[in-house]
NUNU-705822 format. One record per residue (C-alpha): residue number from 1; x, y, z. Coordinates in Angstrom, 2 decimals, always signed. Example, Ala and Ser with C-alpha at 12.3 -4.5 7.8 and 13.67 -1.06 7.14 Angstrom:
! residues 2
1, +12.30, -4.50, +7.80
2, +13.67, -1.06, +7.14
! end
This chain:
! residues 419
1, +156.65, +29.43, +184.93
2, +159.40, +30.51, +187.34
3, +158.70, +33.92, +188.81
4, +162.36, +34.91, +188.68
5, +162.17, +34.64, +184.87
6, +158.76, +36.26, +184.45
7, +158.68, +39.49, +182.46
8, +156.71, +41.94, +184.57
9, +156.99, +41.86, +188.36
10, +154.93, +43.31, +191.17
11, +155.76, +46.82, +192.32
12, +155.69, +48.06, +195.90
13, +153.20, +50.90, +195.51
14, +150.13, +51.26, +193.34
15, +150.31, +54.05, +190.71
16, +149.04, +57.36, +192.08
17, +147.80, +58.60, +188.69
18, +145.28, +55.78, +188.35
19, +141.98, +56.41, +190.18
20, +140.38, +53.08, +189.27
21, +140.77, +49.88, +191.28
22, +141.35, +47.72, +188.20
23, +144.19, +49.82, +186.81
24, +145.91, +50.21, +190.18
25, +145.85, +46.51, +190.98
26, +146.65, +45.28, +187.48
27, +149.66, +47.60, +187.19
28, +150.92, +46.88, +190.70
29, +150.54, +43.12, +190.22
30, +152.42, +43.12, +186.90
31, +149.58, +42.45, +184.45
32, +149.54, +45.71, +182.46
33, +151.46, +48.95, +181.96
34, +150.06, +52.23, +180.67
35, +151.34, +53.54, +177.32
36, +149.30, +56.75, +177.16
37, +145.89, +57.73, +178.53
38, +143.38, +55.03, +177.62
39, +146.00, +52.68, +176.12
40, +147.62, +49.79, +178.00
41, +150.26, +47.17, +177.24
42, +149.45, +43.64, +178.38
43, +152.38, +41.84, +179.99
44, +152.61, +38.01, +180.07
45, +150.34, +37.62, +183.11
46, +147.80, +39.99, +181.59
47, +147.90, +38.29, +178.20
48, +147.24, +34.92, +179.82
49, +144.08, +36.33, +181.39
50, +142.97, +37.94, +178.12
51, +143.49, +34.63, +176.32
52, +141.49, +32.73, +178.95
53, +138.60, +35.18, +178.57
54, +138.85, +35.09, +174.76
55, +138.85, +31.30, +174.62
56, +135.73, +31.00, +176.77
57, +133.96, +33.50, +174.53
58, +135.29, +31.74, +171.44
59, +133.89, +28.39, +172.62
60, +130.45, +29.84, +173.22
61, +130.35, +31.64, +169.85
62, +131.50, +28.54, +168.00
63, +128.74, +26.52, +169.70
64, +126.14, +28.76, +168.05
65, +127.47, +27.92, +164.59
66, +129.46, +31.14, +164.22
67, +132.73, +31.17, +162.25
68, +135.77, +33.18, +163.30
69, +137.63, +35.50, +160.95
70, +139.92, +38.49, +161.26
71, +139.12, +41.79, +159.59
72, +141.27, +44.81, +158.83
73, +141.88, +47.69, +161.23
74, +142.56, +50.27, +158.49
75, +139.16, +50.69, +156.87
76, +137.92, +52.11, +153.59
77, +136.76, +55.73, +153.95
78, +134.29, +55.28, +151.07
79, +132.32, +52.65, +152.96
80, +132.05, +54.92, +156.00
81, +130.73, +57.65, +153.72
82, +128.12, +55.27, +152.33
83, +126.68, +54.68, +155.79
84, +126.95, +58.37, +156.69
85, +129.16, +57.61, +159.66
86, +132.41, +59.20, +158.41
87, +131.26, +62.53, +159.81
88, +128.70, +61.38, +162.40
89, +130.73, +58.84, +164.40
90, +132.21, +61.13, +167.05
91, +134.87, +58.73, +168.34
92, +136.21, +57.75, +164.90
93, +139.98, +57.87, +164.52
94, +140.80, +59.18, +161.04
95, +144.22, +58.29, +159.68
96, +145.79, +60.20, +156.80
97, +148.74, +58.68, +154.98
98, +151.61, +60.66, +153.47
99, +150.04, +59.85, +150.07
100, +146.85, +61.71, +151.07
101, +144.77, +58.56, +151.46
102, +142.39, +58.63, +154.45
103, +141.34, +55.61, +156.46
104, +139.12, +54.87, +159.44
105, +140.94, +53.12, +162.28
106, +138.34, +50.51, +163.11
107, +136.05, +51.18, +166.08
108, +133.56, +48.62, +164.73
109, +133.33, +46.53, +161.56
110, +129.96, +46.82, +159.83
111, +131.54, +48.95, +157.08
112, +134.08, +46.19, +156.40
113, +132.10, +43.01, +156.84
114, +128.86, +43.86, +155.03
115, +130.58, +44.64, +151.69
116, +132.66, +41.50, +152.17
117, +129.62, +39.32, +152.78
118, +128.02, +40.83, +149.68
119, +130.58, +38.90, +147.62
120, +129.38, +35.56, +148.98
121, +125.63, +35.84, +149.66
122, +123.34, +35.52, +146.63
123, +120.53, +33.17, +147.59
124, +118.45, +32.28, +150.63
125, +120.48, +29.05, +150.59
126, +123.53, +31.09, +151.69
127, +121.75, +32.14, +154.87
128, +121.85, +32.26, +157.84
129, +125.48, +33.25, +158.28
130, +127.24, +34.10, +161.56
131, +130.72, +35.61, +161.57
132, +132.80, +36.96, +164.45
133, +136.26, +38.17, +165.30
134, +138.40, +38.97, +168.32
135, +140.41, +42.08, +167.57
136, +141.62, +45.42, +168.86
137, +139.25, +48.35, +168.40
138, +140.10, +52.06, +168.43
139, +137.88, +54.90, +169.62
140, +138.89, +58.52, +170.12
141, +137.31, +58.84, +173.56
142, +137.24, +62.38, +174.90
143, +137.91, +61.28, +178.47
144, +139.40, +57.81, +178.71
145, +139.30, +56.77, +182.32
146, +138.71, +53.95, +184.77
147, +141.61, +51.86, +183.49
148, +140.42, +49.06, +181.22
149, +136.77, +50.10, +181.59
150, +137.01, +52.92, +179.05
151, +139.97, +53.11, +176.68
152, +141.02, +54.38, +173.30
153, +142.36, +50.96, +172.30
154, +140.71, +47.78, +173.56
155, +140.16, +44.12, +172.71
156, +136.66, +43.18, +171.63
157, +134.65, +40.28, +170.30
158, +132.14, +41.38, +167.69
159, +129.79, +38.93, +165.98
160, +127.47, +39.73, +163.10
161, +124.63, +37.48, +161.96
162, +122.91, +37.55, +158.56
163, +119.39, +36.20, +158.00
164, +116.70, +35.94, +155.34
165, +113.96, +37.23, +157.64
166, +113.37, +39.20, +160.80
167, +111.81, +36.06, +162.29
168, +114.99, +34.04, +161.73
169, +117.11, +36.92, +163.08
170, +115.08, +37.07, +166.29
171, +115.42, +33.32, +166.83
172, +119.19, +33.69, +166.81
173, +118.95, +36.89, +168.84
174, +116.98, +35.02, +171.52
175, +119.56, +32.25, +171.51
176, +122.37, +34.76, +171.93
177, +120.66, +36.24, +174.99
178, +120.98, +32.84, +176.69
179, +124.53, +32.36, +175.41
180, +125.61, +35.73, +176.77
181, +124.27, +34.94, +180.24
182, +126.10, +31.62, +180.21
183, +129.30, +33.19, +178.90
184, +129.48, +35.86, +181.60
185, +128.71, +33.27, +184.26
186, +131.69, +31.22, +183.07
187, +133.80, +34.39, +183.33
188, +132.83, +34.84, +186.98
189, +130.44, +37.75, +186.40
190, +126.77, +38.14, +187.28
191, +125.68, +40.10, +184.22
192, +122.18, +41.57, +184.30
193, +120.37, +41.50, +180.96
194, +119.05, +45.03, +180.53
195, +116.67, +46.55, +178.03
196, +118.15, +49.68, +176.47
197, +117.68, +52.05, +173.59
198, +118.95, +50.88, +170.23
199, +120.20, +54.39, +169.47
200, +120.63, +54.91, +165.74
201, +120.78, +51.14, +165.15
202, +117.38, +49.81, +166.18
203, +114.29, +50.36, +168.31
204, +115.84, +48.49, +171.22
205, +118.90, +46.58, +172.33
206, +119.99, +44.46, +175.26
207, +122.96, +45.34, +177.42
208, +124.76, +43.07, +179.86
209, +125.51, +45.09, +182.96
210, +127.55, +44.23, +186.04
211, +126.84, +46.03, +189.31
212, +129.93, +48.10, +190.10
213, +130.40, +51.31, +192.09
214, +132.85, +52.64, +189.51
215, +130.32, +52.18, +186.70
216, +129.20, +55.06, +184.50
217, +125.74, +53.65, +183.70
218, +122.74, +53.22, +185.98
219, +119.98, +50.65, +185.78
220, +116.80, +50.02, +187.69
221, +116.30, +46.30, +188.12
222, +114.55, +43.58, +190.03
223, +116.95, +41.32, +191.97
224, +114.58, +38.48, +191.14
225, +115.66, +38.75, +187.52
226, +112.41, +39.64, +185.75
227, +113.07, +43.33, +185.01
228, +116.03, +45.58, +184.20
229, +116.18, +48.81, +182.19
230, +118.84, +51.42, +181.60
231, +117.92, +54.63, +183.43
232, +118.60, +56.66, +180.24
233, +115.45, +55.33, +178.53
234, +113.14, +55.44, +181.53
235, +110.72, +58.34, +181.84
236, +110.64, +59.56, +185.45
237, +112.99, +56.89, +186.85
238, +112.44, +58.25, +190.38
239, +108.89, +56.87, +190.27
240, +110.14, +53.42, +189.30
241, +112.95, +53.27, +191.86
242, +111.91, +51.29, +194.99
243, +108.59, +50.34, +193.35
244, +107.51, +46.87, +194.39
245, +108.13, +44.19, +191.76
246, +104.89, +43.02, +190.15
247, +105.93, +39.40, +190.75
248, +106.57, +39.90, +194.46
249, +110.36, +39.97, +194.42
250, +110.55, +43.12, +196.53
251, +111.51, +46.70, +195.67
252, +113.27, +47.57, +192.42
253, +116.84, +48.79, +192.89
254, +118.77, +51.59, +191.22
255, +122.49, +50.80, +190.96
256, +125.64, +51.83, +189.12
257, +126.83, +49.34, +186.54
258, +129.47, +48.66, +183.90
259, +128.39, +47.35, +180.50
260, +130.37, +44.26, +179.48
261, +128.40, +43.35, +176.35
262, +125.49, +44.32, +174.15
263, +123.38, +42.95, +171.32
264, +121.43, +44.82, +168.62
265, +118.89, +43.70, +166.00
266, +120.29, +45.78, +163.13
267, +117.62, +44.63, +160.65
268, +118.50, +46.21, +157.26
269, +120.31, +49.32, +158.56
270, +123.62, +48.27, +156.98
271, +122.22, +46.01, +154.27
272, +120.59, +48.90, +152.44
273, +123.66, +51.18, +152.05
274, +125.63, +48.29, +150.55
275, +122.68, +46.71, +148.72
276, +123.20, +43.41, +150.55
277, +120.36, +41.33, +149.13
278, +119.54, +37.71, +148.46
279, +117.07, +35.99, +146.15
280, +114.24, +34.37, +148.07
281, +112.49, +31.14, +147.09
282, +110.42, +33.04, +144.52
283, +113.51, +34.57, +142.95
284, +112.80, +38.05, +144.33
285, +115.52, +40.25, +145.82
286, +115.21, +40.88, +149.55
287, +117.41, +42.77, +151.98
288, +119.37, +40.65, +154.44
289, +118.42, +41.12, +158.10
290, +121.36, +41.54, +160.46
291, +122.19, +41.33, +164.15
292, +125.25, +42.55, +166.06
293, +126.65, +41.05, +169.28
294, +129.62, +42.56, +171.13
295, +131.68, +41.77, +174.22
296, +134.48, +44.02, +175.45
297, +137.15, +41.48, +176.34
298, +139.72, +43.79, +177.92
299, +136.88, +45.63, +179.67
300, +135.66, +42.29, +181.06
301, +139.15, +41.78, +182.50
302, +138.93, +45.15, +184.25
303, +135.42, +44.47, +185.54
304, +136.47, +41.10, +186.97
305, +139.14, +42.91, +189.01
306, +136.66, +45.59, +190.13
307, +134.28, +42.88, +191.36
308, +136.77, +40.29, +192.63
309, +139.36, +41.88, +194.91
310, +140.05, +42.67, +198.54
311, +142.46, +44.94, +200.41
312, +145.35, +42.59, +199.61
313, +144.88, +42.34, +195.85
314, +143.07, +40.54, +193.01
315, +141.01, +37.36, +193.46
316, +140.79, +35.75, +190.01
317, +137.91, +33.33, +189.25
318, +139.36, +29.93, +188.38
319, +138.35, +30.00, +184.71
320, +140.28, +33.18, +183.90
321, +143.20, +33.09, +186.35
322, +146.64, +33.36, +184.71
323, +147.74, +30.16, +186.49
324, +145.93, +27.53, +188.55
325, +148.38, +27.57, +191.42
326, +151.03, +29.83, +192.94
327, +153.87, +27.70, +194.37
328, +156.09, +29.31, +197.00
329, +159.47, +28.08, +198.22
330, +160.35, +28.68, +201.88
331, +162.96, +25.93, +202.20
332, +162.47, +22.39, +203.46
333, +164.26, +19.08, +203.48
334, +161.51, +16.54, +202.84
335, +160.05, +17.61, +199.53
336, +162.08, +20.11, +197.59
337, +160.06, +22.85, +195.92
338, +161.62, +22.05, +192.56
339, +160.33, +18.49, +192.90
340, +156.85, +19.80, +193.66
341, +157.12, +22.14, +190.67
342, +158.18, +19.29, +188.36
343, +155.29, +17.12, +189.59
344, +152.80, +19.92, +188.90
345, +154.19, +20.60, +185.44
346, +154.20, +16.89, +184.58
347, +150.54, +16.71, +185.64
348, +149.82, +19.65, +183.27
349, +148.83, +21.96, +186.09
350, +149.42, +25.62, +185.25
351, +151.81, +26.81, +187.93
352, +153.64, +30.03, +188.78
353, +156.64, +29.10, +190.92
354, +158.09, +31.81, +193.17
355, +161.68, +30.58, +193.16
356, +163.22, +33.87, +194.31
357, +166.04, +33.71, +196.82
358, +166.73, +36.36, +199.47
359, +163.08, +37.41, +199.50
360, +161.17, +37.17, +202.76
361, +158.23, +34.85, +203.30
362, +156.06, +37.89, +204.02
363, +156.94, +39.48, +200.68
364, +156.22, +36.26, +198.79
365, +152.85, +35.89, +200.50
366, +151.99, +39.53, +199.83
367, +152.88, +39.16, +196.14
368, +150.80, +35.98, +195.89
369, +147.78, +37.77, +197.36
370, +148.30, +40.74, +195.04
371, +148.56, +38.60, +191.89
372, +145.48, +36.67, +192.99
373, +145.95, +33.12, +191.65
374, +143.18, +30.89, +193.12
375, +145.40, +28.43, +195.06
376, +148.67, +28.99, +196.95
377, +150.96, +26.06, +197.73
378, +153.85, +26.49, +200.15
379, +156.76, +24.12, +200.68
380, +158.76, +24.55, +203.87
381, +160.29, +22.58, +206.75
382, +157.01, +23.02, +208.59
383, +155.00, +21.35, +205.85
384, +157.48, +18.49, +205.64
385, +157.20, +17.71, +209.33
386, +153.43, +17.25, +209.17
387, +153.39, +14.68, +206.37
388, +155.14, +11.37, +205.77
389, +158.88, +12.25, +205.94
390, +159.56, +10.18, +202.86
391, +157.29, +12.30, +200.71
392, +156.84, +15.64, +202.44
393, +153.84, +17.90, +201.94
394, +152.56, +21.28, +200.83
395, +150.45, +23.90, +202.55
396, +147.23, +24.47, +200.60
397, +145.44, +27.83, +200.82
398, +142.74, +29.22, +198.58
399, +143.01, +32.92, +197.76
400, +139.49, +33.79, +198.94
401, +139.68, +31.80, +202.19
402, +141.72, +32.06, +205.40
403, +141.95, +28.33, +206.11
404, +145.22, +26.51, +205.45
405, +145.97, +22.78, +205.52
406, +149.00, +20.64, +204.83
407, +148.45, +17.78, +202.39
408, +150.60, +15.48, +200.20
409, +151.61, +16.99, +196.86
410, +149.79, +14.23, +194.98
411, +146.56, +15.08, +196.81
412, +147.04, +18.72, +195.89
413, +147.51, +17.77, +192.24
414, +144.34, +15.67, +192.37
415, +142.35, +18.61, +193.66
416, +143.73, +20.91, +191.00
417, +143.01, +18.44, +188.21
418, +139.41, +17.83, +189.27
419, +138.62, +21.39, +190.44
! end
């Protein structure tokens, strides 16, 4: 992609009305633009990151045997009344048409999926069943803030599993705990699995929390990894804070965090209102046991920026970066930048090529740091002089390191292909 043609450029100053790091950097770097409070448009660079995150999550969900579908956003009011959540779900957007019909604008999808599954599940032979989607959600938050960390419209992955017994549900639930840890690791996040209240859903749940100063939650956890609980469910948390870990890992820590995912054993909470049953091996009707597993995809994008940045801009982890390499043209007679660009494209390397003319080297470097692509390649007369004159060279610099080196373009491509 040539930067001169890219829709959405960097801007000189970060927006003054955005207190959060993620919103300031993502807007300044040309990834997102605010529509209204809590609602953001994703520009091409931002959409590429969202798609990278979504595809990693999609791979991990598919590997558990889950099937992807896409459910409606405008939801049946009657189903929300059946579960009692039409009037109890505080953040529910209610949409009234000019024909006096009322709909729920989907904040979650139990009220849609459970009645749908009821059309297809009759016998124990139809179970287990795992279904998920990646879709925008809508919640009428009273105080949307912190950029992508808390919005009124956001992208989410929600998976629902259906089982013939609590035992089978908990086997899948245990598997998903491992899958979630692996998924967040692939996304460049150290997510701490945290025991939390299940609220109105269940006796307990597990949250996946990332340590972050801008977080709204607090946890007390052992850095050794054997204990973590949300402060909200701990009686006298002050007594637990700084207590020595029973396994000798040192004192427990109390930190601010952002929740990037959660899982709930729903049991029969939604099966009963919709009479979702199956016939067991003895021909008796039994309620289906359910689990729910969510990841806030756009929130994950914001958290990555909160965790991975410096005073110059974003530092994207390789797996979710919009491009693999940022190619910069500073002139040169040995290897033209367009030739380097063509070589990279031919090798199927994802490249953003800053082909702008009449822009200083300092501005191009500053924009590259702000955008945060993992590797910067520079072509100039200087790089050509240091390598075989017949082939020229490129200056290689990784975004999170200060070291630079000049290498042949083919060597750079080899690194990018194997990295």
